[in-house]
C-alpha positions, -999 to +999 in steps of 0.1 A: +463+445-042+444+478-046+455+510-064+458+545-050+443+566-078+424+599-079+388+600-090+379+600-127+373+633-144+342+644-163+349+642-200+357+674-218+350+684-253+375+675-280+402+701-282+395+713-247+425+724-226+407+718-193+428+700-167+412+666-159+404+660-122+423+627-123+456+643-120+474+646-087+492+679-095+487+697-129+519+711-143+511+747-135+539+753-110+576+758-114+598+732-129+621+712-107+650+735-117+630+766-110+618+755-076+653+745-065+671+775-081+674+793-048+692+764-032+722+757-054+756+746-041+790+761-050+790+741-082+757+756-093+737+724-087+703+724-070+698+701-040+676+677-062+699+679-092+698+641-097+661+642-106+663+670-131+650+663-166+674+664-196+662+698-208+668+713-173+703+698-171+711+710-206+701+746-196+724+745-166+753+735-188+745+756-218+741+788-196+774+781-177+755+779-144+774+746-138+799+724-155+799+689-168+828+681-145+808+693-114+777+674-126+797+642-133+816+643-100+783+648-081+767+619-100+797+597-093+795+606-056+758+597-056+766+563-073+793+557-047+768+564-019+736+546-031+746+520-056+762+495-032+727+489-021+709+493-054+734+474-076+724+491-108+759+494-122+781+465-131+810+489-142+815+525-132+836+542-159+850+569-136+881+580-154+867+580-189+835+598-177+856+626-161+877+629-192+846+632-213+832+658-189+863+679-192+861+678-230+825+688-229+833+718-207+861+729-230+839+726-261+810+744-245+833+772-233+846+776-269+810+779-282+809+744-296+776+734-278+763+702-295+728+700-280+708+688-250+730+658-243+763+677-244+781+672-210+752+652-195+760+621-175+741+590-187+746+552-186+740+522-209+730+486-205+759+462-203+752+446-237+763+476-257+799+475-268+822+501-253+859+504-261+867+518-226+849+492-205+841+455-205+808+444-220+795+413-203+758+411-213+750+398-178+770+367-184+801+352-168+811+339-202+818+374-213+828+391-181+862+400-194+852+408-230+867+441-242+852+453-275+874+469-301+847+494-312+817+511-297+781+501-305+765+525-329+742+539-303+771+545-279+791+562-307+762+584-314+757+593-277+794+602-275+792+623-307+764+642-291+787+650-262+771+627-236+792+616-207+789+578-202+791+570-165+791+533-168+775+500-177+743+488-161+734+454-147+711+431-166+698+396-168+719+368-183+721+373-220+691+397-218+666+369-211+647+368-178+669+357-150+700+373-135+730+351-134+734+338-098+771+347-097+765+383-108+746+413-094+708+416-092+697+452-089+673+464-062+641+483-069+646+517-052+609+519-043+608+486-024+635+460-021+610+432-022+595+444-055+606+430-089+628+453-110+615+440-143+633+419-169+666+424-187+670+462-186+666+461-149+697+481-140+687+507-166+653+511-148+668+513-113+695+538-123+670+561-140+645+559-111+671+564-084+687+594-100+720+576-108+720+588-144+700+614-163+690+589-190+698+552-197+696+529-227+679+495-226+668+468-249+635+450-254+629+416-268+598+406-248+593+435-225+627+444-212+624+482-216+587+483-207+586+461-176+616+478-158+601+512-168+567+502-153+583+486-122+606+515-114+583+545-125+604+557-154+594+566-190+607+540-215+604+539-253+606+507-273+609+520-309+598+504-341+622+476-351+645+490-377+645+526-364+676+522-341+708+504-351+716+472-332+752+471-344+776+464-315+749+451-292+748+415-280+719+396-297+692+378-278+668+373-307+677+397-335+643+399-352+627+408-319+655+429-303+647+467-299+670+494-285+655+525-267+658+551-240+647+549-204+643+584-188+625+608-166+599+618-191+586+616-227+605+647-235+637+632-223+630+600-243+625+622-274+658+639-269+677+606-267+658+590-296+667+619-318+704+611-312+704+573-315+678+568-343+685+566-380+703+547-408+736+530-401+759+515-428+769+488-403+733+476-398+714+470-430+682+462-411+677+499-402+652+516-424+667+545-445+642+570-431+649+606-420+649+612-383+620+635-373+623+663-347+609+640-320+616+666-293+590+691-308+563+670-290+533+685-309+502+665-315+490+672-350+455+657-344+432+646-316+443+610-310+420+581-309+429+557-281+418+520-282+411+501-250+406+463-252+380+451-226+384+414-235+422+415-229+418+435-197+398+406-183+430+386-179+445+411-154+441+419-117+420+447-103+449+471-098+461+467-133+426+472-148+422+503-126+454+520-137+444+515-174+409+528-167+423+558-149+447+566-178+418+563-202+399+588-181+428+612-183+428+608-220+392+617-222+399+647-200+424+658-226+398+657-252+411+625-268+387+599-283+387+567-263+371+536-280+368+499-274+387+477-298+389+440-304+425+427-306+441+399-325+448+368-305+473+381-279+472+348-259+484+328-289+510+354-299+523+354-263+525+316-263+545+316-295+571+341-281+593+314-263+597+293-294+605+323-316+631+335-291+644+301-284+655+293-320+671+327-323+689+327-290+703+292-297+718+306-329+731+337-311+750+315-286+763+289-310+800+300-303+798+294-265+769+269-261+773+240-255+811+245-254+808+265-222+775+252-210+787+250-173+789+288-172+753+293-181+724+295-156+693+274-158+668+298-175+690+308-204+701+272-207+665+261-209+656+286-236+686+276-257+678+239-253+641+246-263+654+263-294+677+234-303+649+209-299+624+229-320+618+215-355+619+236-387+582+228-392+573+240-357+593+272-362+579+279-396+543+275-382+551+300-355+566+324-380+534+322-401+513+329-371+536+358-362+533+373-397+495+370-395+494+386-361+516+414-372+493+421-402+462+422-380+480+446-355+489+469-384+453+468-396+442+478-361+460+511-363+440+520-394+412+529-369+431+541-338+463+561-331+472+546-297+465+512-281+464+516-243+478+485-224+493+478-190+530+480-186+531+446-169+505+419-168+505+419-130+504+449-107+538+455-092+548+418-086+573+410-058+604+389-062+587+361-043+559+361-069+585+361-097+604+332-081+572+312-077+563+318-114+595+301-125+577+268-116+544+279-133+549+288-170+512+300-172+519+326-145+549+338-164+530+341-196+503+361-180+529+387-169+542+390-204+508+390-221+506+428-227+542+432-237+557+402-256+531+403-285+541+439-292+576+427-299+563+399-321+547+427-343+578+450-340+556+479-330+567+510-310+555+514-274+560+542-248+557+531-212+546+558-187+544+559-149+506+560-142+498+550-107+507+533-074+497+502-055+484+506-020+519+497-009+534+527-028+550+507-056+548+518-092+523+510-119+528+518-156+509+518-188+519+515-225+509+538-253+514+514-283+514+528-319+515+517-355+548+514-373+570+546-372+546+564-349+572+574-323+566+611-328+529+608-320+535+585-290+561+608-275+538+639-281+509+620-265+530+609-236+542+644-231+506+657-231+497+630-205+527+641-183+517+677-185+485+670-166+498+643-143+528+641-119+534+603-117+567+608-135+578+635-110+575+612-080+608+598-068+618+570-043+630+581-008+667+573-008+681+599+016 
């Protein structure tokens, strides 16, 4: 599979503002909102409203050019029209969304504007507790579960004035396979192409313009692979930055919560709302929340590329990473080769680490309700139950050593550049075939699962296309608590490329 990429640019001097020749369309023209401003409907919405970035939507609402009610009704109509085919929503919360939109309009009209999410329709993965809708976690076991409280991240989104449109489809228990009795979302770029692992509905909804932002979770790549597969921007924060209270566990020491959006700027806006200490989650670090949305690089970043690891990947995957490195050089960034800790061994340890934790997480329903579980989740739980304490302790020691070496790596670089998926835009047929070949599955997770083992932050960015027109993504991985740098670097990359501004043709 080849990759449609522009030619590499000539390097520019550090600090240069020259636009690299790799980009398809430098951001010198009007924004989406400006270009569509002449074609608004009676509700003040441009024809391409569904693909506006959060800042653009916020300005429409803040200025009174449209209302949250009009925006929410338009988005619900779009969901009604497109989602029967795309299947990104498991529950549409129509009544509560419209009620929240009306409240937002009243508050904004009274001068009580809360910020960039006020009145904006968004959606969340169906493992976050919501008092006004079931929370099923992709499982038939929990299909009728009605939480008595909101997850902390949901409560914070509501407090910011966001309108929650509904709950998004996901794999069973947030592992790797959709339950056969429940919905499997469809990639809006190509129905035969994989949607990525558990935050699959979040990636599809964001890509298809069925929400202005979504929330996902990532234990072994579940924000990053759906972001790469669907051409959206997804952030997996440092473990301990975002509260996990009120979210179903897969493997708590590996679970991360983060935004999946149009752009790095959008991800920064959402992260600013959901991050920070929580009395209900003592694992969250008591750190102040930076102004992520300022998006200013305070230094010329050094980007590490790992030639030895890249040798594991196909030509198209290597090409998209090389092209991104060329864009980085064109921005004046330093690009250097690095030697990584043992990613192959860290990736091989991930199933055992997850298996033990997922067995514990499901102790109340497994094996008591084993017949309601599908094969992949069952297999992972059984692997965890069979693991000995000695085996698990050995894997934990290797995990700690790998984490220490990864932290040391970031003493010499600011960003590690990796593929978003270990295989260029795999199809569903390839994914199904890999079920019988664990080595194939491990290759696909090679650039993502080890980053979870080390609990490091990673920003996934749309960065190219296969010759079939399906998306390719890359990761900007950083040291602990480097989200501000990663988001600023991602924003700089997106200012000189337009990959994140391409959208699927959905009619």
